[in-house]
KOLGU-4560 file (N, C-alpha, C; in nm, 3 decimals, padded with zeros to 5 digits):
<recs>
<n_xx: 12.356 n_yy: 10.461 n_zz: 07.569 ca_xx: 12.371 ca_yy: 10.483 ca_zz: 07.712 c_xx: 12.404 c_yy: 10.349 c_zz: 07.777 mol: A seq: 1 type: MET>
<n_xx: 12.499 n_yy: 10.349 n_zz: 07.869 ca_xx: 12.540 ca_yy: 10.225 ca_zz: 07.934 c_xx: 12.450 c_yy: 10.193 c_zz: 08.054 mol: A seq: 2 type: ASN>
<n_xx: 12.476 n_yy: 10.079 n_zz: 08.118 ca_xx: 12.390 ca_yy: 10.032 ca_zz: 08.227 c_xx: 12.387 c_yy: 10.127 c_zz: 08.345 mol: A seq: 3 type: LYS>
<n_xx: 12.502 n_yy: 10.186 n_zz: 08.379 ca_xx: 12.505 ca_yy: 10.280 ca_zz: 08.491 c_xx: 12.418 c_yy: 10.402 c_zz: 08.461 mol: A seq: 4 type: GLU>
<n_xx: 12.429 n_yy: 10.454 n_zz: 08.339 ca_xx: 12.351 ca_yy: 10.571 ca_zz: 08.301 c_xx: 12.202 c_yy: 10.543 c_zz: 08.300 mol: A seq: 5 type: GLY>
<n_xx: 12.163 n_yy: 10.425 n_zz: 08.251 ca_xx: 12.022 ca_yy: 10.389 ca_zz: 08.249 c_xx: 11.967 c_yy: 10.376 c_zz: 08.391 mol: A seq: 6 type: VAL>
<n_xx: 12.043 n_yy: 10.313 n_zz: 08.479 ca_xx: 11.998 ca_yy: 10.298 ca_zz: 08.618 c_xx: 11.987 c_yy: 10.433 c_zz: 08.688 mol: A seq: 7 type: SER>
<n_xx: 12.084 n_yy: 10.522 n_zz: 08.665 ca_xx: 12.077 ca_yy: 10.655 ca_zz: 08.726 c_xx: 11.957 c_yy: 10.733 c_zz: 08.673 mol: A seq: 8 type: LEU>
<n_xx: 11.934 n_yy: 10.724 n_zz: 08.542 ca_xx: 11.821 ca_yy: 10.793 ca_zz: 08.482 c_xx: 11.690 c_yy: 10.740 c_zz: 08.538 mol: A seq: 9 type: PHE>
<n_xx: 11.678 n_yy: 10.607 n_zz: 08.550 ca_xx: 11.556 ca_yy: 10.548 ca_zz: 08.605 c_xx: 11.535 c_yy: 10.590 c_zz: 08.750 mol: A seq: 10 type: ALA>
<n_xx: 11.642 n_yy: 10.596 n_zz: 08.827 ca_xx: 11.631 ca_yy: 10.641 ca_zz: 08.965 c_xx: 11.586 c_yy: 10.785 c_zz: 08.975 mol: A seq: 11 type: GLY>
<n_xx: 11.640 n_yy: 10.870 n_zz: 08.889 ca_xx: 11.602 ca_yy: 11.011 ca_zz: 08.890 c_xx: 11.456 c_yy: 11.029 c_zz: 08.849 mol: A seq: 12 type: ALA>
<n_xx: 11.413 n_yy: 10.958 n_zz: 08.747 ca_xx: 11.273 ca_yy: 10.967 ca_zz: 08.704 c_xx: 11.180 c_yy: 10.918 c_zz: 08.814 mol: A seq: 13 type: VAL>
<n_xx: 11.216 n_yy: 10.809 n_zz: 08.879 ca_xx: 11.135 ca_yy: 10.758 ca_zz: 08.990 c_xx: 11.124 c_yy: 10.858 c_zz: 09.104 mol: A seq: 14 type: GLY>
<n_xx: 11.234 n_yy: 10.923 n_zz: 09.136 ca_xx: 11.233 ca_yy: 11.022 ca_zz: 09.244 c_xx: 11.147 c_yy: 11.142 c_zz: 09.208 mol: A seq: 15 type: ALA>
<n_xx: 11.156 n_yy: 11.188 n_zz: 09.084 ca_xx: 11.076 ca_yy: 11.303 ca_zz: 09.041 c_xx: 10.928 c_yy: 11.267 c_zz: 09.040 mol: A seq: 16 type: VAL>
<n_xx: 10.894 n_yy: 11.149 n_zz: 08.989 ca_xx: 10.753 ca_yy: 11.107 ca_zz: 08.987 c_xx: 10.699 c_yy: 11.088 c_zz: 09.128 mol: A seq: 17 type: LEU>
<n_xx: 10.781 n_yy: 11.037 n_zz: 09.218 ca_xx: 10.735 ca_yy: 11.015 ca_zz: 09.356 c_xx: 10.707 c_yy: 11.146 c_zz: 09.427 mol: A seq: 18 type: ALA>
<n_xx: 10.779 n_yy: 11.250 n_zz: 09.393 ca_xx: 10.759 ca_yy: 11.378 ca_zz: 09.461 c_xx: 10.671 c_yy: 11.474 c_zz: 09.382 mol: A seq: 19 type: SER>
<n_xx: 10.624 n_yy: 11.434 n_zz: 09.265 ca_xx: 10.544 ca_yy: 11.523 ca_zz: 09.179 c_xx: 10.413 c_yy: 11.562 c_zz: 09.244 mol: A seq: 20 type: ALA>
<n_xx: 10.355 n_yy: 11.474 n_zz: 09.322 ca_xx: 10.224 ca_yy: 11.504 ca_zz: 09.381 c_xx: 10.232 c_yy: 11.613 c_zz: 09.487 mol: A seq: 21 type: CYS>
<n_xx: 10.346 n_yy: 11.625 n_zz: 09.553 ca_xx: 10.357 ca_yy: 11.718 ca_zz: 09.665 c_xx: 10.447 c_yy: 11.837 c_zz: 09.634 mol: A seq: 22 type: CYS>
<n_xx: 10.560 n_yy: 11.810 n_zz: 09.573 ca_xx: 10.654 ca_yy: 11.918 ca_zz: 09.544 c_xx: 10.612 c_yy: 12.002 c_zz: 09.424 mol: A seq: 23 type: LEU>
<n_xx: 10.536 n_yy: 11.943 n_zz: 09.333 ca_xx: 10.487 ca_yy: 12.018 ca_zz: 09.217 c_xx: 10.402 c_yy: 12.137 c_zz: 09.257 mol: A seq: 24 type: GLY>
<n_xx: 10.295 n_yy: 12.114 n_zz: 09.336 ca_xx: 10.214 ca_yy: 12.228 ca_zz: 09.380 c_xx: 10.293 c_yy: 12.328 c_zz: 09.465 mol: A seq: 25 type: PRO>
<n_xx: 10.384 n_yy: 12.278 n_zz: 09.550 ca_xx: 10.465 ca_yy: 12.369 ca_zz: 09.631 c_xx: 10.552 c_yy: 12.457 c_zz: 09.542 mol: A seq: 26 type: LEU>
<n_xx: 10.611 n_yy: 12.401 n_zz: 09.441 ca_xx: 10.693 ca_yy: 12.479 ca_zz: 09.348 c_xx: 10.609 c_yy: 12.582 c_zz: 09.274 mol: A seq: 27 type: LEU>
<n_xx: 10.491 n_yy: 12.542 n_zz: 09.228 ca_xx: 10.404 ca_yy: 12.635 ca_zz: 09.156 c_xx: 10.357 c_yy: 12.748 c_zz: 09.245 mol: A seq: 28 type: LEU>
<n_xx: 10.322 n_yy: 12.717 n_zz: 09.370 ca_xx: 10.280 ca_yy: 12.823 ca_zz: 09.463 c_xx: 10.397 c_yy: 12.916 c_zz: 09.492 mol: A seq: 29 type: VAL>
<n_xx: 10.516 n_yy: 12.861 n_zz: 09.504 ca_xx: 10.635 ca_yy: 12.944 ca_zz: 09.528 c_xx: 10.662 c_yy: 13.039 c_zz: 09.412 mol: A seq: 30 type: SER>
<n_xx: 10.626 n_yy: 12.996 n_zz: 09.292 ca_xx: 10.645 ca_yy: 13.080 ca_zz: 09.175 c_xx: 10.529 c_yy: 13.178 c_zz: 09.153 mol: A seq: 31 type: LEU>
<n_xx: 10.426 n_yy: 13.169 n_zz: 09.236 ca_xx: 10.313 ca_yy: 13.261 ca_zz: 09.227 c_xx: 10.199 c_yy: 13.209 c_zz: 09.142 mol: A seq: 32 type: GLY>
<n_xx: 10.205 n_yy: 13.085 n_zz: 09.099 ca_xx: 10.098 ca_yy: 13.027 ca_zz: 09.018 c_xx: 09.994 c_yy: 12.969 c_zz: 09.112 mol: A seq: 33 type: VAL>
<n_xx: 09.868 n_yy: 13.008 n_zz: 09.095 ca_xx: 09.762 ca_yy: 12.956 ca_zz: 09.181 c_xx: 09.644 c_yy: 12.917 c_zz: 09.094 mol: A seq: 34 type: THR>
<n_xx: 09.552 n_yy: 12.849 n_zz: 09.154 ca_xx: 09.430 ca_yy: 12.812 ca_zz: 09.084 c_xx: 09.374 c_yy: 12.682 c_zz: 09.137 mol: A seq: 35 type: GLY>
<n_xx: 09.246 n_yy: 12.660 n_zz: 09.109 ca_xx: 09.178 ca_yy: 12.539 ca_zz: 09.154 c_xx: 09.235 c_yy: 12.417 c_zz: 09.084 mol: A seq: 36 type: VAL>
<n_xx: 09.281 n_yy: 12.430 n_zz: 08.963 ca_xx: 09.333 ca_yy: 12.318 ca_zz: 08.886 c_xx: 09.452 c_yy: 12.250 c_zz: 08.954 mol: A seq: 37 type: TRP>
<n_xx: 09.518 n_yy: 12.321 n_zz: 09.046 ca_xx: 09.633 ca_yy: 12.262 ca_zz: 09.115 c_xx: 09.594 c_yy: 12.145 c_zz: 09.204 mol: A seq: 38 type: MET>
<n_xx: 09.467 n_yy: 12.137 n_zz: 09.243 ca_xx: 09.424 ca_yy: 12.024 ca_zz: 09.325 c_xx: 09.428 c_yy: 11.893 c_zz: 09.247 mol: A seq: 39 type: SER>
<n_xx: 09.428 n_yy: 11.902 n_zz: 09.116 ca_xx: 09.435 ca_yy: 11.781 ca_zz: 09.032 c_xx: 09.577 c_yy: 11.726 c_zz: 09.020 mol: A seq: 40 type: GLN>
<n_xx: 09.675 n_yy: 11.798 n_zz: 09.070 ca_xx: 09.814 ca_yy: 11.752 ca_zz: 09.061 c_xx: 09.844 c_yy: 11.638 c_zz: 09.158 mol: A seq: 41 type: LEU>
<n_xx: 09.750 n_yy: 11.602 n_zz: 09.240 ca_xx: 09.771 ca_yy: 11.493 ca_zz: 09.336 c_xx: 09.731 c_yy: 11.357 c_zz: 09.279 mol: A seq: 42 type: THR>
<n_xx: 09.709 n_yy: 11.348 n_zz: 09.151 ca_xx: 09.667 ca_yy: 11.222 ca_zz: 09.089 c_xx: 09.772 c_yy: 11.113 c_zz: 09.104 mol: A seq: 43 type: ALA>
<n_xx: 09.899 n_yy: 11.148 n_zz: 09.114 ca_xx: 10.005 ca_yy: 11.049 ca_zz: 09.128 c_xx: 10.032 c_yy: 11.009 c_zz: 09.273 mol: A seq: 44 type: LEU>
<n_xx: 09.964 n_yy: 11.071 n_zz: 09.366 ca_xx: 09.989 ca_yy: 11.046 ca_zz: 09.508 c_xx: 09.977 c_yy: 10.900 c_zz: 09.549 mol: A seq: 45 type: SER>
<n_xx: 09.876 n_yy: 10.825 n_zz: 09.502 ca_xx: 09.868 ca_yy: 10.684 ca_zz: 09.544 c_xx: 09.986 c_yy: 10.598 c_zz: 09.498 mol: A seq: 46 type: PRO>
<n_xx: 10.056 n_yy: 10.642 n_zz: 09.395 ca_xx: 10.167 ca_yy: 10.565 ca_zz: 09.340 c_xx: 10.303 c_yy: 10.608 c_zz: 09.392 mol: A seq: 47 type: TYR>
<n_xx: 10.304 n_yy: 10.700 n_zz: 09.486 ca_xx: 10.429 ca_yy: 10.758 ca_zz: 09.535 c_xx: 10.527 c_yy: 10.652 c_zz: 09.583 mol: A seq: 48 type: LYS>
<n_xx: 10.481 n_yy: 10.559 n_zz: 09.664 ca_xx: 10.572 ca_yy: 10.461 ca_zz: 09.721 c_xx: 10.616 c_yy: 10.356 c_zz: 09.619 mol: A seq: 49 type: TYR>
<n_xx: 10.535 n_yy: 10.333 n_zz: 09.518 ca_xx: 10.579 ca_yy: 10.245 ca_zz: 09.409 c_xx: 10.693 c_yy: 10.310 c_zz: 09.331 mol: A seq: 50 type: TRP>
<n_xx: 10.677 n_yy: 10.439 n_zz: 09.303 ca_xx: 10.783 ca_yy: 10.513 ca_zz: 09.232 c_xx: 10.910 c_yy: 10.518 c_zz: 09.316 mol: A seq: 51 type: PHE>
<n_xx: 10.895 n_yy: 10.542 n_zz: 09.445 ca_xx: 11.011 ca_yy: 10.546 ca_zz: 09.533 c_xx: 11.081 c_yy: 10.410 c_zz: 09.538 mol: A seq: 52 type: LEU>
<n_xx: 11.003 n_yy: 10.305 n_zz: 09.545 ca_xx: 11.062 ca_yy: 10.171 ca_zz: 09.545 c_xx: 11.140 c_yy: 10.143 c_zz: 09.417 mol: A seq: 53 type: GLY>
<n_xx: 11.082 n_yy: 10.180 n_zz: 09.304 ca_xx: 11.151 ca_yy: 10.161 ca_zz: 09.176 c_xx: 11.278 c_yy: 10.246 c_zz: 09.170 mol: A seq: 54 type: ALA>
<n_xx: 11.271 n_yy: 10.367 n_zz: 09.224 ca_xx: 11.388 ca_yy: 10.455 ca_zz: 09.224 c_xx: 11.499 c_yy: 10.397 c_zz: 09.311 mol: A seq: 55 type: ALA>
<n_xx: 11.464 n_yy: 10.346 n_zz: 09.428 ca_xx: 11.566 ca_yy: 10.289 ca_zz: 09.518 c_xx: 11.629 c_yy: 10.165 c_zz: 09.455 mol: A seq: 56 type: VAL>
<n_xx: 11.549 n_yy: 10.081 n_zz: 09.391 ca_xx: 11.604 ca_yy: 09.961 ca_zz: 09.325 c_xx: 11.697 c_yy: 10.001 c_zz: 09.211 mol: A seq: 57 type: ILE>
<n_xx: 11.654 n_yy: 10.097 n_zz: 09.129 ca_xx: 11.738 ca_yy: 10.141 ca_zz: 09.016 c_xx: 11.868 c_yy: 10.203 c_zz: 09.066 mol: A seq: 58 type: ALA>
<n_xx: 11.861 n_yy: 10.284 n_zz: 09.169 ca_xx: 11.982 ca_yy: 10.347 ca_zz: 09.223 c_xx: 12.070 c_yy: 10.242 c_zz: 09.290 mol: A seq: 59 type: VAL>
<n_xx: 12.009 n_yy: 10.140 n_zz: 09.348 ca_xx: 12.088 ca_yy: 10.031 ca_zz: 09.406 c_xx: 12.171 c_yy: 09.960 c_zz: 09.300 mol: A seq: 60 type: GLY>
<n_xx: 12.109 n_yy: 09.930 n_zz: 09.186 ca_xx: 12.183 ca_yy: 09.867 ca_zz: 09.076 c_xx: 12.292 c_yy: 09.959 c_zz: 09.024 mol: A seq: 61 type: PHE>
<n_xx: 12.258 n_yy: 10.087 n_zz: 09.010 ca_xx: 12.358 ca_yy: 10.183 ca_zz: 08.961 c_xx: 12.474 c_yy: 10.195 c_zz: 09.058 mol: A seq: 62 type: ALA>
<n_xx: 12.445 n_yy: 10.204 n_zz: 09.186 ca_xx: 12.550 ca_yy: 10.217 ca_zz: 09.286 c_xx: 12.643 c_yy: 10.097 c_zz: 09.289 mol: A seq: 63 type: GLY>
<n_xx: 12.584 n_yy: 09.980 n_zz: 09.272 ca_xx: 12.667 ca_yy: 09.859 ca_zz: 09.271 c_xx: 12.765 c_yy: 09.860 c_zz: 09.153 mol: A seq: 64 type: ARG>
<n_xx: 12.721 n_yy: 09.912 n_zz: 09.039 ca_xx: 12.809 ca_yy: 09.917 ca_zz: 08.922 c_xx: 12.904 c_yy: 10.036 c_zz: 08.926 mol: A seq: 65 type: ARG>
<n_xx: 12.859 n_yy: 10.148 n_zz: 08.979 ca_xx: 12.943 ca_yy: 10.268 ca_zz: 08.980 c_xx: 13.056 c_yy: 10.256 c_zz: 09.081 mol: A seq: 66 type: ILE>
<n_xx: 13.028 n_yy: 10.200 n_zz: 09.197 ca_xx: 13.128 ca_yy: 10.192 ca_zz: 09.303 c_xx: 13.203 c_yy: 10.059 c_zz: 09.308 mol: A seq: 67 type: TYR>
<n_xx: 13.193 n_yy: 09.979 n_zz: 09.203 ca_xx: 13.273 ca_yy: 09.856 ca_zz: 09.198 c_xx: 13.419 c_yy: 09.892 c_zz: 09.174 mol: A seq: 68 type: ARG>
<n_xx: 13.511 n_yy: 09.806 n_zz: 09.214 ca_xx: 13.653 ca_yy: 09.835 ca_zz: 09.194 c_xx: 13.688 c_yy: 09.848 c_zz: 09.046 mol: A seq: 69 type: PRO>
<n_xx: 13.782 n_yy: 09.935 n_zz: 09.018 ca_xx: 13.824 ca_yy: 09.958 ca_zz: 08.880 c_xx: 13.882 c_yy: 09.830 c_zz: 08.820 mol: A seq: 70 type: VAL>
<n_xx: 13.937 n_yy: 09.745 n_zz: 08.904 ca_xx: 13.997 ca_yy: 09.621 ca_zz: 08.853 c_xx: 13.893 c_yy: 09.528 c_zz: 08.793 mol: A seq: 71 type: THR>
<n_xx: 13.766 n_yy: 09.545 n_zz: 08.827 ca_xx: 13.660 ca_yy: 09.463 ca_zz: 08.769 c_xx: 13.610 c_yy: 09.515 c_zz: 08.636 mol: A seq: 72 type: GLN>
<n_xx: 13.656 n_yy: 09.632 n_zz: 08.596 ca_xx: 13.615 ca_yy: 09.691 ca_zz: 08.469 c_xx: 13.707 c_yy: 09.642 c_zz: 08.358 mol: A seq: 73 type: CYS>
<n_xx: 13.646 n_yy: 09.609 n_zz: 08.246 ca_xx: 13.726 ca_yy: 09.571 ca_zz: 08.130 c_xx: 13.787 c_yy: 09.697 c_zz: 08.068 mol: A seq: 74 type: ALA>
<n_xx: 13.899 n_yy: 09.680 n_zz: 08.003 ca_xx: 13.965 ca_yy: 09.794 ca_zz: 07.941 c_xx: 13.875 c_yy: 09.851 c_zz: 07.832 mol: A seq: 75 type: GLU>
<n_xx: 13.860 n_yy: 09.982 n_zz: 07.833 ca_xx: 13.775 ca_yy: 10.050 ca_zz: 07.737 c_xx: 13.633 c_yy: 10.071 c_zz: 07.786 mol: A seq: 76 type: GLY>
<n_xx: 13.594 n_yy: 10.008 n_zz: 07.897 ca_xx: 13.462 ca_yy: 10.031 ca_zz: 07.954 c_xx: 13.458 c_yy: 10.170 c_zz: 08.017 mol: A seq: 77 type: GLU>
<n_xx: 13.338 n_yy: 10.221 n_zz: 08.031 ca_xx: 13.320 ca_yy: 10.355 ca_zz: 08.088 c_xx: 13.373 c_yy: 10.362 c_zz: 08.230 mol: A seq: 78 type: VAL>
<n_xx: 13.354 n_yy: 10.257 n_zz: 08.308 ca_xx: 13.395 ca_yy: 10.262 ca_zz: 08.448 c_xx: 13.547 c_yy: 10.263 c_zz: 08.464 mol: A seq: 79 type: CYS>
<n_xx: 13.621 n_yy: 10.234 n_zz: 08.357 ca_xx: 13.766 ca_yy: 10.236 ca_zz: 08.364 c_xx: 13.823 c_yy: 10.376 c_zz: 08.338 mol: A seq: 80 type: ALA>
<n_xx: 13.741 n_yy: 10.468 n_zz: 08.291 ca_xx: 13.785 ca_yy: 10.605 ca_zz: 08.263 c_xx: 13.761 c_yy: 10.689 c_zz: 08.389 mol: A seq: 81 type: ILE>
<n_xx: 13.868 n_yy: 10.739 n_zz: 08.454 ca_xx: 13.853 ca_yy: 10.809 ca_zz: 08.583 c_xx: 13.760 c_yy: 10.929 c_zz: 08.578 mol: A seq: 82 type: PRO>
<n_xx: 13.767 n_yy: 11.008 n_zz: 08.474 ca_xx: 13.685 ca_yy: 11.129 ca_zz: 08.466 c_xx: 13.536 c_yy: 11.095 c_zz: 08.457 mol: A seq: 83 type: ARG>
<n_xx: 13.503 n_yy: 10.998 n_zz: 08.374 ca_xx: 13.363 ca_yy: 10.956 ca_zz: 08.359 c_xx: 13.315 c_yy: 10.888 c_zz: 08.487 mol: A seq: 84 type: VAL>
<n_xx: 13.400 n_yy: 10.810 n_zz: 08.548 ca_xx: 13.366 ca_yy: 10.741 ca_zz: 08.673 c_xx: 13.330 c_yy: 10.843 c_zz: 08.781 mol: A seq: 85 type: ARG>
<n_xx: 13.409 n_yy: 10.950 n_zz: 08.791 ca_xx: 13.384 ca_yy: 11.054 ca_zz: 08.891 c_xx: 13.252 c_yy: 11.127 c_zz: 08.861 mol: A seq: 86 type: ARG>
<n_xx: 13.225 n_yy: 11.152 n_zz: 08.732 ca_xx: 13.100 ca_yy: 11.217 ca_zz: 08.694 c_xx: 12.981 c_yy: 11.132 c_zz: 08.734 mol: A seq: 87 type: LEU>
<n_xx: 12.988 n_yy: 11.001 n_zz: 08.710 ca_xx: 12.880 ca_yy: 10.912 ca_zz: 08.750 c_xx: 12.863 c_yy: 10.908 c_zz: 08.901 mol: A seq: 88 type: TYR>
<n_xx: 12.971 n_yy: 10.915 n_zz: 08.974 ca_xx: 12.961 ca_yy: 10.916 ca_zz: 09.119 c_xx: 12.891 c_yy: 11.043 c_zz: 09.169 mol: A seq: 89 type: GLN>
<n_xx: 12.922 n_yy: 11.155 n_zz: 09.107 ca_xx: 12.856 ca_yy: 11.281 ca_zz: 09.143 c_xx: 12.708 c_yy: 11.276 c_zz: 09.109 mol: A seq: 90 type: ILE>
<n_xx: 12.675 n_yy: 11.226 n_zz: 08.989 ca_xx: 12.534 ca_yy: 11.213 ca_zz: 08.951 c_xx: 12.461 c_yy: 11.116 c_zz: 09.043 mol: A seq: 91 type: LEU>
<n_xx: 12.529 n_yy: 11.011 n_zz: 09.086 ca_xx: 12.470 ca_yy: 10.915 ca_zz: 09.178 c_xx: 12.432 c_yy: 10.984 c_zz: 09.309 mol: A seq: 92 type: PHE>
<n_xx: 12.520 n_yy: 11.066 n_zz: 09.362 ca_xx: 12.491 ca_yy: 11.138 ca_zz: 09.486 c_xx: 12.375 c_yy: 11.235 c_zz: 09.468 mol: A seq: 93 type: ILE>
<n_xx: 12.368 n_yy: 11.303 n_zz: 09.354 ca_xx: 12.256 ca_yy: 11.394 ca_zz: 09.327 c_xx: 12.123 c_yy: 11.320 c_zz: 09.319 mol: A seq: 94 type: LEU>
<n_xx: 12.122 n_yy: 11.206 n_zz: 09.251 ca_xx: 11.999 ca_yy: 11.128 ca_zz: 09.241 c_xx: 11.958 c_yy: 11.075 c_zz: 09.379 mol: A seq: 95 type: VAL>
<n_xx: 12.054 n_yy: 11.032 n_zz: 09.459 ca_xx: 12.023 ca_yy: 10.989 ca_zz: 09.596 c_xx: 11.963 c_yy: 11.104 c_zz: 09.676 mol: A seq: 96 type: CYS>
<n_xx: 12.011 n_yy: 11.226 n_zz: 09.652 ca_xx: 11.954 ca_yy: 11.343 ca_zz: 09.718 c_xx: 11.809 c_yy: 11.366 c_zz: 09.676 mol: A seq: 97 type: GLY>
<n_xx: 11.779 n_yy: 11.348 n_zz: 09.547 ca_xx: 11.640 ca_yy: 11.360 ca_zz: 09.500 c_xx: 11.550 c_yy: 11.258 c_zz: 09.568 mol: A seq: 98 type: LEU>
<n_xx: 11.598 n_yy: 11.136 n_zz: 09.579 ca_xx: 11.518 ca_yy: 11.032 ca_zz: 09.643 c_xx: 11.498 c_yy: 11.064 c_zz: 09.791 mol: A seq: 99 type: ILE>
<n_xx: 11.600 n_yy: 11.116 n_zz: 09.855 ca_xx: 11.589 ca_yy: 11.154 ca_zz: 09.996 c_xx: 11.486 c_yy: 11.265 c_zz: 10.015 mol: A seq: 100 type: LEU>
<n_xx: 11.485 n_yy: 11.362 n_zz: 09.925 ca_xx: 11.385 ca_yy: 11.469 ca_zz: 09.932 c_xx: 11.245 c_yy: 11.412 c_zz: 09.915 mol: A seq: 101 type: VAL>
<n_xx: 11.229 n_yy: 11.319 n_zz: 09.822 ca_xx: 11.098 ca_yy: 11.257 ca_zz: 09.801 c_xx: 11.053 c_yy: 11.178 c_zz: 09.924 mol: A seq: 102 type: ALA>
<n_xx: 11.148 n_yy: 11.114 n_zz: 09.990 ca_xx: 11.113 ca_yy: 11.038 ca_zz: 10.111 c_xx: 11.079 c_yy: 11.128 c_zz: 10.229 mol: A seq: 103 type: LEU>
<n_xx: 11.148 n_yy: 11.241 n_zz: 10.238 ca_xx: 11.131 ca_yy: 11.328 ca_zz: 10.354 c_xx: 11.028 c_yy: 11.438 c_zz: 10.334 mol: A seq: 104 type: LEU>
<n_xx: 10.971 n_yy: 11.451 n_zz: 10.213 ca_xx: 10.881 ca_yy: 11.564 ca_zz: 10.190 c_xx: 10.756 c_yy: 11.563 c_zz: 10.277 mol: A seq: 105 type: ASN>
<n_xx: 10.702 n_yy: 11.448 n_zz: 10.324 ca_xx: 10.589 ca_yy: 11.459 ca_zz: 10.417 c_xx: 10.628 c_yy: 11.526 c_zz: 10.549 mol: A seq: 106 type: PRO>
<n_xx: 10.754 n_yy: 11.519 n_zz: 10.586 ca_xx: 10.799 ca_yy: 11.585 ca_zz: 10.709 c_xx: 10.835 c_yy: 11.731 c_zz: 10.686 mol: A seq: 107 type: LEU>
<n_xx: 10.880 n_yy: 11.762 n_zz: 10.565 ca_xx: 10.926 ca_yy: 11.897 ca_zz: 10.534 c_xx: 10.812 c_yy: 11.989 c_zz: 10.490 mol: A seq: 108 type: ILE>
<n_xx: 10.715 n_yy: 11.938 n_zz: 10.414 ca_xx: 10.609 ca_yy: 12.021 ca_zz: 10.358 c_xx: 10.526 c_yy: 12.097 c_zz: 10.461 mol: A seq: 109 type: LEU>
<n_xx: 10.496 n_yy: 12.040 n_zz: 10.578 ca_xx: 10.417 ca_yy: 12.120 ca_zz: 10.675 c_xx: 10.488 c_yy: 12.248 c_zz: 10.719 mol: A seq: 110 type: PRO>
<n_xx: 10.617 n_yy: 12.255 n_zz: 10.704 ca_xx: 10.689 ca_yy: 12.378 ca_zz: 10.740 c_xx: 10.660 c_yy: 12.492 c_zz: 10.642 mol: A seq: 111 type: LEU>
<n_xx: 10.614 n_yy: 12.460 n_zz: 10.521 ca_xx: 10.588 ca_yy: 12.563 ca_zz: 10.420 c_xx: 10.440 c_yy: 12.602 c_zz: 10.411 mol: A seq: 112 type: PHE>
<n_xx: 10.352 n_yy: 12.518 n_zz: 10.461 ca_xx: 10.209 ca_yy: 12.548 ca_zz: 10.449 c_xx: 10.153 c_yy: 12.595 c_zz: 10.580 mol: A seq: 113 type: TYR>
</recs>
C-alpha cells in the first residue's frame, strides 16, 4: 500500500473510532438491538477528540499527496495514473465525510433520541 492509501486508511479508522462511542449505539438501536450492555459502548468516548485529531492529520497528509499536481509525480507512480488518482480523490472525499459526521454527531444525535 502506498503513502496515500495508508493515510486515507488511517483517517478512516480514526473517524470510525471517534464516532464509535455515539454512532455505534445509535446504529444498534436502529437495527432493533437493545440491552443494558450497550451502555458499555461509551468506553471510547474520552478518546474521541484524540481519534478525530489523528484522523484530521492523516487526511491532511493524504490530501496533500492526492491533490498535488501530476507534474510532481514520477513516472510509474500511482499518482501519475489518472484512473487511480480519481479513485483516491473519491475515497478522500468519503473519508472526509466520515470525519465530518464524527465531528457533527453531538449536534445530530439529539434529533434521534
